[in-house]
C-alpha positions as CSV (number, residue, x, y, z in Angstrom):
1,M,113.2,95.1,66.9
2,A,111.8,96.6,69.9
3,R,113.7,96.4,73.2
4,A,112.0,94.8,75.8
5,F,111.2,96.5,79.2
6,D,113.0,95.6,81.8
7,R,112.0,97.6,84.9
8,K,108.3,98.8,85.9
9,L,107.1,101.3,88.7
10,I,103.8,99.7,90.6
11,L,101.6,102.5,92.7
12,E,99.7,101.2,95.8
13,N,96.8,101.8,94.3
14,G,97.6,99.1,91.4
15,A,98.5,101.4,88.4
16,E,101.4,99.6,86.7
17,F,104.0,101.6,84.5
18,A,106.4,99.3,82.5
19,G,109.7,101.2,81.4
20,Y,113.6,100.7,80.8
21,G,115.9,100.8,83.7
22,F,118.8,103.4,84.3
23,G,121.1,104.0,87.3
24,A,121.6,101.3,90.1
25,V,119.9,97.9,89.5
26,C,118.0,97.2,92.6
27,E,114.5,96.8,94.0
28,R,113.0,100.0,95.9
29,I,109.8,100.5,98.0
30,C,109.1,104.1,99.2
31,E,106.8,107.1,99.1
32,I,106.6,108.5,95.3
33,V,106.0,112.2,94.6
34,F,106.4,114.3,91.8
35,N,108.5,117.0,90.9
36,T,107.6,120.1,88.6
37,S,111.1,121.5,87.9
38,M,112.5,121.8,84.6
39,V,116.0,122.0,85.7
40,G,118.1,120.8,88.7
41,Y,117.5,116.9,88.6
42,Q,121.6,116.9,90.2
43,E,120.3,119.0,93.4
44,I,116.7,116.9,93.5
45,I,118.5,113.4,93.8
46,S,121.0,114.7,96.3
47,D,118.6,116.7,98.3
48,P,118.2,114.9,101.9
49,S,114.8,116.0,101.9
50,H,113.9,113.3,99.1
51,A,115.7,110.5,101.4
52,A,113.4,107.1,100.8
53,Q,111.3,109.0,98.3
54,I,110.7,108.0,94.8
55,V,110.6,111.2,92.5
56,C,108.7,111.0,89.4
57,M,110.0,114.2,87.1
58,T,107.2,115.9,85.3
59,Y,109.3,118.0,83.0
60,P,109.9,115.2,80.0
61,V,113.8,115.2,79.2
62,I,116.0,114.2,82.2
63,G,119.9,114.0,81.9
64,S,120.6,116.0,79.2
65,Y,123.6,118.2,80.9
66,G,124.7,115.3,83.0
67,V,126.1,115.6,86.7
68,N,128.7,117.8,87.5
69,D,131.2,117.6,91.0
70,E,130.0,120.8,92.4
71,D,126.1,120.9,92.5
72,D,125.3,118.0,95.1
73,E,123.2,119.0,97.8
74,S,124.6,116.2,100.0
75,R,127.8,114.1,100.1
76,N,126.2,110.6,99.9
77,P,122.5,111.0,98.3
78,T,119.6,109.0,99.7
79,I,116.9,109.2,97.3
80,G,114.8,106.1,97.1
81,G,114.4,106.4,93.1
82,L,113.8,108.6,90.0
83,V,111.1,108.3,87.4
84,V,111.2,110.2,84.2
85,R,109.9,110.1,80.8
86,D,112.9,110.6,78.5
87,Y,116.3,109.9,79.6
88,N,119.1,111.5,77.8
89,D,122.2,109.6,78.2
90,V,124.7,111.7,75.9
91,P,124.7,115.0,77.7
92,S,126.0,118.3,76.4
93,N,127.6,120.5,78.9
94,F,131.1,121.9,79.6
95,R,130.7,121.1,83.3
96,Y,129.7,117.5,83.4
97,T,131.8,114.9,84.8
98,K,129.3,111.7,84.8
99,T,126.1,111.1,83.2
100,L,123.0,111.0,85.4
101,S,122.9,107.1,85.4
102,E,126.6,106.8,86.2
103,A,125.8,109.1,89.5
104,M,122.6,107.3,90.3
105,E,124.7,103.7,90.1
106,E,127.5,104.6,92.2
107,D,125.2,105.9,95.0
108,G,122.7,102.7,94.6
109,I,119.9,104.9,93.2
110,P,117.7,103.1,90.7
111,G,115.6,104.8,87.9
112,I,113.2,103.8,85.2
113,Y,112.3,106.0,82.1
114,G,109.9,105.5,79.2
115,V,106.7,105.8,81.6
116,D,103.8,108.3,81.0
117,T,104.9,110.6,83.7
118,R,102.1,113.0,83.3
119,A,99.7,110.0,84.3
120,I,101.8,109.3,87.4
121,A,101.5,113.1,88.4
122,R,97.7,113.4,87.7
123,I,97.2,110.1,89.8
124,I,99.5,111.7,92.9
125,G,97.4,114.9,92.4
126,R,94.1,113.3,92.6
127,E,94.6,110.3,95.1
128,G,97.5,112.1,97.2
129,T,101.0,110.7,97.9
130,M,101.2,107.1,97.9
131,R,103.8,104.1,98.3
132,A,105.5,102.4,95.1
133,M,107.7,100.0,94.0
134,L,110.2,100.2,91.8
135,T,111.2,96.7,90.6
136,S,112.2,94.6,87.9
137,A,109.8,93.9,84.5
138,D,109.2,90.3,85.7
139,T,108.0,90.8,89.5
140,A,104.2,89.8,89.7
141,K,102.1,92.9,90.5
142,E,100.1,90.8,93.2
143,D,103.7,90.3,95.0
144,A,104.6,93.5,94.5
145,L,101.4,94.9,96.2
146,A,101.8,92.5,98.9
147,A,105.4,93.9,99.4
148,I,104.0,97.6,99.5
149,A,101.0,96.9,102.0
150,A,103.7,95.3,104.4
151,W,106.6,98.3,103.8
152,T,106.8,100.5,106.8
153,P,108.3,103.8,106.8
154,N,111.4,104.7,108.8
155,R,110.4,106.7,111.8
156,K,113.9,107.8,112.0
157,I,114.9,109.0,108.6
158,A,115.9,112.4,109.5
159,E,118.4,110.6,112.1
160,S,119.6,108.6,109.5
161,V,120.7,111.2,107.1
162,S,122.3,113.5,109.4
163,C,125.9,113.7,110.1
164,K,127.4,111.3,112.4
165,K,129.6,113.8,113.7
166,R,130.3,117.7,113.5
167,W,132.1,119.5,110.5
168,Y,133.1,122.6,109.7
169,S,132.6,125.2,106.8
170,R,134.6,128.3,107.4
171,T,135.1,131.5,105.2
172,P,137.6,134.1,105.1
173,N,137.1,137.1,107.6
174,P,134.3,135.7,109.4
175,K,132.0,137.9,111.1
176,Y,129.6,135.4,112.5
177,N,129.3,131.8,114.1
178,V,126.5,129.6,112.8
179,V,126.1,126.4,114.6
180,A,123.7,124.2,112.1
181,V,121.6,121.4,113.4
182,D,121.9,118.8,110.4
183,C,118.0,117.2,110.1
184,G,119.1,116.7,106.5
185,I,121.0,119.9,105.3
186,K,121.5,120.9,102.1
187,L,125.2,121.9,101.2
188,S,124.1,125.3,99.4
189,S,122.6,126.4,102.7
190,V,126.2,126.0,104.1
191,R,127.4,127.9,101.2
192,A,125.0,130.6,101.6
193,F,125.6,131.3,105.2
194,N,129.5,131.5,103.9
195,A,129.1,133.8,101.3
196,H,127.2,135.9,104.1
197,G,130.4,136.0,106.2
198,C,129.6,133.2,108.5
199,N,131.4,130.6,109.7
200,V,129.5,127.3,110.4
201,T,129.7,124.3,112.2
202,V,127.0,121.3,111.4
203,V,126.1,119.2,114.2
204,P,124.1,116.2,114.0
205,I,120.8,115.3,115.8
206,G,121.4,114.5,119.3
207,T,123.9,117.2,120.2
208,T,123.3,118.8,123.8
209,E,123.0,122.1,124.6
210,A,126.1,122.3,126.5
211,E,127.7,120.9,123.2
212,I,126.6,123.7,121.0
213,L,126.9,126.6,123.7
214,A,130.7,125.4,124.0
215,L,130.9,126.3,120.1
216,K,130.1,130.0,120.9
217,P,127.5,130.3,118.3
218,D,125.9,133.6,117.4
219,G,122.9,132.0,115.6
220,L,121.2,128.6,115.4
221,Y,119.9,127.1,112.2
222,I,117.3,124.3,112.1
223,S,118.0,122.6,108.5
224,N,115.7,121.2,106.2
225,G,115.3,117.4,106.0
226,P,113.1,114.3,105.5
227,G,109.9,112.7,107.2
228,A,107.5,114.0,110.0
229,A,108.7,116.7,112.7
230,E,106.9,114.7,115.3
231,D,109.7,112.1,115.0
232,V,112.7,114.5,115.6
233,P,111.5,115.4,119.5
234,G,115.3,116.0,120.7
235,V,115.5,118.9,118.4
236,I,112.3,120.5,119.6
237,A,113.5,120.4,123.1
238,L,117.2,121.9,121.5
239,I,115.0,124.9,120.0
240,R,113.3,125.6,123.4
241,A,116.1,125.6,125.2
242,F,117.8,128.4,122.8
243,R,115.0,130.4,121.9
244,G,115.3,133.9,123.4
245,R,118.9,133.0,123.9
246,L,120.1,132.9,120.3
247,P,118.5,133.7,116.8
248,I,117.0,131.1,115.6
249,F,116.4,130.5,111.8
250,G,114.8,127.3,110.8
251,A,114.0,125.9,106.9
252,G,111.8,122.9,105.8
253,L,111.7,120.4,108.6
254,G,113.3,123.0,110.4
255,H,110.3,125.4,110.0
256,E,108.2,122.7,110.8
257,L,109.9,121.7,114.2
258,I,109.9,125.4,115.3
259,A,106.1,125.3,114.8
260,L,105.7,122.6,117.1
261,T,108.1,123.9,119.6
262,C,105.6,127.0,119.9
263,G,102.7,124.8,120.3
264,A,101.4,125.1,116.7
265,R,100.0,122.3,114.4
266,V,101.8,120.7,111.6
267,F,99.7,118.5,109.1
268,K,100.2,116.1,106.3
269,M,99.7,117.5,102.8
270,K,98.0,115.8,100.1
271,A,100.4,115.8,97.2
272,G,103.1,118.0,98.9
273,H,105.0,120.8,97.1
274,Q,107.8,119.5,94.9
275,G,109.7,122.0,92.4
276,G,111.3,125.3,91.5
277,N,108.5,127.1,90.5
278,H,106.1,128.2,93.3
279,P,104.6,131.6,93.8
280,V,105.0,132.7,97.4
281,R,103.7,136.2,98.4
282,N,105.5,138.1,101.3
283,L,102.8,139.4,103.2
284,D,104.4,142.4,104.6
285,T,105.7,143.6,101.4
286,G,103.4,142.3,99.0
287,K,105.7,141.0,96.8
288,I,105.8,137.6,95.0
289,E,108.8,135.2,94.7
290,I,109.3,132.2,93.1
291,N,110.8,129.6,94.9
292,A,112.0,126.0,95.5
293,Q,110.2,123.4,97.5
294,S,110.3,120.1,98.6
295,H,108.0,119.3,101.5
296,G,105.1,117.0,102.1
297,Y,104.3,118.8,105.6
298,C,102.7,122.2,106.2
299,V,102.3,124.2,109.4
300,D,98.6,124.9,110.2
301,P,98.3,129.1,110.7
302,E,95.0,128.4,112.1
303,S,96.7,126.8,115.1
304,F,98.6,130.2,116.1
305,T,96.4,131.3,118.7
306,G,98.4,131.6,121.8
307,T,101.8,130.4,120.0
308,G,103.4,134.1,119.4
309,L,103.6,132.9,115.8
310,R,102.7,135.3,112.7
311,M,102.6,134.2,109.3
312,T,105.0,136.3,107.1
313,H,104.5,134.6,103.4
314,Q,101.9,132.6,102.0
315,N,101.6,130.4,98.8
316,V,99.7,132.1,95.9
317,L,98.3,128.7,94.4
318,D,96.7,127.1,97.1
319,G,97.1,129.7,100.3
320,T,99.2,127.6,102.7
321,L,101.5,129.0,105.1
322,E,105.1,129.4,103.7
323,A,107.0,131.3,106.1
324,M,106.4,132.9,109.9
325,E,108.0,134.9,112.6
326,S,108.0,134.8,116.4
327,T,106.5,138.0,117.7
328,E,108.5,136.9,121.3
329,Y,112.0,135.9,120.3
330,P,114.4,136.5,117.6
331,M,113.2,133.3,115.6
332,F,111.9,132.8,112.0
333,S,111.6,130.0,109.5
334,S,110.4,129.3,106.0
335,Q,108.8,126.3,104.6
336,F,110.3,126.9,101.2
337,N,114.1,126.5,100.3
338,P,115.5,130.2,100.5
339,G,118.1,130.9,97.7
340,A,121.5,132.0,98.6
341,E,120.7,135.6,98.1
342,H,117.4,135.3,99.9
343,E,116.5,138.5,102.1
344,L,116.0,135.9,104.7
345,Y,119.6,135.3,105.1
346,D,120.3,139.0,105.8
347,R,117.4,139.0,108.3
348,F,119.6,136.4,110.5
349,I,122.5,138.3,110.2
350,R,121.1,141.0,111.3
351,M,119.9,139.3,114.4
352,M,123.3,137.9,115.1
353,E,124.3,141.4,114.9
354,E,121.6,142.9,117.4
355,G,122.5,140.0,119.8
356,R,126.2,140.7,119.7
357,K,125.3,144.2,120.3
358,R,123.0,143.3,123.4
359,N,125.8,141.0,125.2
360,A,128.7,143.3,124.7
């Protein structure tokens, strides 16, 4: 006898997908996006950039290597939900300590499997990012659509995932001190700075200029995170206060905040870039890189006139801006997630070294 469906996903446009539940048993209304990564589901569900988002994985089999204790991108995952085609609850990997469903249940994340993820991705690609509800199979469609229509996104989502007090990540024989403003920082970014010989002090949104100066930083990092950059005005003021005084490196949301600080425009994309396989061209070298991305907004290079900004990297597929630099200040940023070995970290190190020499 076939198992009865116990969960369903209902999209804002009325599309309905029945399936089977895993993870936490709860109802959730969020924005829904699709992610094209073939691996890395643990990093995806723990990435604060996906806070309050339901993520639909286009790769069909998810869960096959379980979850381990080292690869989380945040201490408290805040993703809204996960949608997969086939869920594997019998992982095979020597590092795994929990199944994906066990980890999601602990963190209050609902999931659904057995649905047509290709159809969902096509709907989002064609119609754009929309709201959706993960709910029980017996929820009436009319009630779900009414609840979706009444749902209001959290305009302070970056503040909600930011740390509540500062914390430290130190490394042996440090060369530089980096202060990282936590707009939804990924732990892999902190580890990357440590690997480059930097002590890192992670501070919450709302930290003042004086408090940052008291930490004696060599450089300022503005992290990735969820939501719209215009909803984090305090960090824009902070960037404005420190540009020209400290080297500044931004990624993801931090990149968008730097753009707004300089007077450029940021717009919401139709479906966003979510995945680990986006080709990006370095416009200075012509080299093409494959980068991980998790963003729904983009900086408009057509708005750069008078801002002192210059595009340095461009997406090969759709031509959107992927990284930029200031021609006036030691400041640059990337929309993509730079890996630990990316040359942008080396560039930031050189800027901090030059800053020390100037101030010696």
